[in-house]
Steps between C-alpha positions, in 0.01 A plus 500: 500500500634274228385572145193300402546230235355614170720369220533122474729293280443126441783281376354172372151455355466123510274279709544709816588839354188505282281491813651824625523659157124460478452651849710809429359554151157523660621712792725760332622406153673834433738457792571134434769352273605147401871458428600299192803472273465578128453139391224433751334833424460406134361157587259631764363767268442246225354242740366672816475336840149403606383429854178300531412594143568874545775663293747686720606832353753661736744774404825320422842651568855405394803476734672803344209735570597782739171687535324275755600473867314228688382534857442124507666231287349152501723222366292202385740322265605137518815434701719475189389850400587667831854608406374677188214656694738646758706658222204619294323692778800725566371808312173492694643496853530825697521608865140406591476174305388185681558158339318172564568161346230236456743216424503179699807429708706694751771673295340755266490779761872460568582523131284810449628676813863432403448748215238740636542481878309335783295814561323460164401133521209349690488125557207355312356204314188384318253237616200384301365242265704413194413667172438302184695642207489430129722738306385851596167371636490482880219365718503568877215449744553815707664333802814710534674685782824694539665440837746773594660678792812629670615534859686823423301673224169576665441809284555312174275218617225753572547668160461169317206405721313820411564446130379139513188605688419760235578264210303215660799268511485212750786504749620375836753660735628232740650583838829336396559517122834316521338204674211510253731489196701207637181315592367531144837392362507197731151394396579545130826305515360216711172452314498639146839363403435161658164481324661584165785250540288209625191576294282486812197715575497675838245247623723211397796658678303549821392135506851363434712468820832482312410806298405692813830401659681644198296821517571539872876454443497763225318743731763448769777567248335825389468605865876450548577700187266779611662519843851525356393752239338735751806476731721656233 
């Protein structure tokens, strides 16, 4: 039987990462670490992160630390921080490490697995309501779920599932994680970006035939990209 997940490392303690920092602090603080560089460590100690008015006080760790080996690494940075995250987790990866990424998009798993191998990376993403953030103060209404899975890593999926059950973390395991990831990406690209560019609400987009035509065309383009990508 695969080793149970006990030690967890979180990379990124922003609007999404803070949700799971809070969960693991409550569940098993001594076996949980948050990875920061020296500059961020100083700032976070002087001005701690708060979630819904509660100060988060995890055990922080620096990239050069060699005394902590993580059974699970959760990457919850922004997309422009992914390259650094992949480099900075190196000392914490060992034979039984599993890595999940909560970034939007369809490329983070490929980048992570190019360094650490496909056998260590589960496909995953975050769904939930947006968090409101002001400096280190984060407000989130509790609607949050990690979607994850793998067609080939059934044991790792089960290990993460057991951990999330014990830590009371909301999750979903779809029958086809690849389809699920591309579906979320298609919906994000065709709705969120169009809404931001045009300044329309979702209701306004739905009631505008030209806008819906644009959204439909974007969805079709994403479907073509997905098909070609999965054929490689």
